[in-house]
C-alpha beads as a LAMMPS data file, in Angstrom:
LAMMPS data file: protein, C-alpha beads

64 atoms
63 bonds

1 atom types
1 bond types

-500.0 500.0 xlo xhi
-500.0 500.0 ylo yhi
-500.0 500.0 zlo zhi

Masses

1 110.0

Atoms # bond

1 1 1 23.884 232.494 -216.167
2 1 1 23.060 232.467 -219.878
3 1 1 25.944 230.064 -220.453
4 1 1 24.505 227.615 -217.923
5 1 1 21.039 227.805 -219.482
6 1 1 22.508 227.264 -222.938
7 1 1 24.492 224.253 -221.725
8 1 1 21.412 222.763 -220.075
9 1 1 19.451 223.125 -223.308
10 1 1 22.210 221.365 -225.266
11 1 1 22.338 218.523 -222.743
12 1 1 18.555 218.044 -222.880
13 1 1 18.574 218.102 -226.675
14 1 1 21.386 215.541 -226.786
15 1 1 19.566 213.314 -224.314
16 1 1 16.427 213.565 -226.433
17 1 1 18.310 212.233 -229.462
18 1 1 19.562 209.150 -227.611
19 1 1 17.113 206.271 -227.832
20 1 1 16.227 204.480 -224.627
21 1 1 16.501 200.717 -224.952
22 1 1 14.793 199.779 -221.697
23 1 1 11.777 200.939 -219.765
24 1 1 14.098 202.187 -216.996
25 1 1 16.018 204.442 -219.398
26 1 1 12.780 205.884 -220.785
27 1 1 11.490 206.429 -217.259
28 1 1 14.666 208.322 -216.397
29 1 1 13.996 210.698 -219.290
30 1 1 10.485 211.275 -217.983
31 1 1 11.858 211.897 -214.490
32 1 1 14.153 214.640 -215.818
33 1 1 11.250 216.354 -217.578
34 1 1 9.002 216.011 -214.516
35 1 1 11.587 217.520 -212.161
36 1 1 12.220 220.410 -214.524
37 1 1 8.487 221.049 -214.971
38 1 1 7.978 221.130 -211.220
39 1 1 10.868 223.556 -210.841
40 1 1 9.441 225.907 -213.469
41 1 1 5.766 225.853 -212.437
42 1 1 4.863 223.419 -215.201
43 1 1 6.222 225.333 -218.187
44 1 1 8.638 223.432 -220.430
45 1 1 11.254 224.807 -222.793
46 1 1 11.483 223.554 -226.364
47 1 1 14.376 221.243 -225.381
48 1 1 12.330 219.822 -222.499
49 1 1 9.375 219.224 -224.825
50 1 1 11.716 217.463 -227.248
51 1 1 12.930 215.252 -224.390
52 1 1 9.343 214.478 -223.368
53 1 1 8.413 213.476 -226.910
54 1 1 11.555 211.354 -227.124
55 1 1 10.722 209.536 -223.890
56 1 1 7.171 208.845 -225.024
57 1 1 8.420 207.615 -228.411
58 1 1 10.923 205.333 -226.676
59 1 1 8.246 203.920 -224.355
60 1 1 6.015 203.210 -227.323
61 1 1 8.845 201.441 -229.159
62 1 1 9.779 199.402 -226.080
63 1 1 6.161 198.394 -225.569
64 1 1 5.741 196.965 -229.075

Bonds

1 1 1 2
2 1 2 3
3 1 3 4
4 1 4 5
5 1 5 6
6 1 6 7
7 1 7 8
8 1 8 9
9 1 9 10
10 1 10 11
11 1 11 12
12 1 12 13
13 1 13 14
14 1 14 15
15 1 15 16
16 1 16 17
17 1 17 18
18 1 18 19
19 1 19 20
20 1 20 21
21 1 21 22
22 1 22 23
23 1 23 24
24 1 24 25
25 1 25 26
26 1 26 27
27 1 27 28
28 1 28 29
29 1 29 30
30 1 30 31
31 1 31 32
32 1 32 33
33 1 33 34
34 1 34 35
35 1 35 36
36 1 36 37
37 1 37 38
38 1 38 39
39 1 39 40
40 1 40 41
41 1 41 42
42 1 42 43
43 1 43 44
44 1 44 45
45 1 45 46
46 1 46 47
47 1 47 48
48 1 48 49
49 1 49 50
50 1 50 51
51 1 51 52
52 1 52 53
53 1 53 54
54 1 54 55
55 1 55 56
56 1 56 57
57 1 57 58
58 1 58 59
59 1 59 60
60 1 60 61
61 1 61 62
62 1 62 63
63 1 63 64
């Protein structure tokens, strides 16, 4: 189980480092974070927080 959790964290971190170029891509990042937050009673891991910040940064860049 620890291997799966570690792999999930690496995937989320990698996704957070990829810039979204469209609003749809940024929204998909937010959807991943939202689903994971709902599954864990609202608590986010450090990788999930990194993904959230990345999505918000991308949305800001797309909007300007």
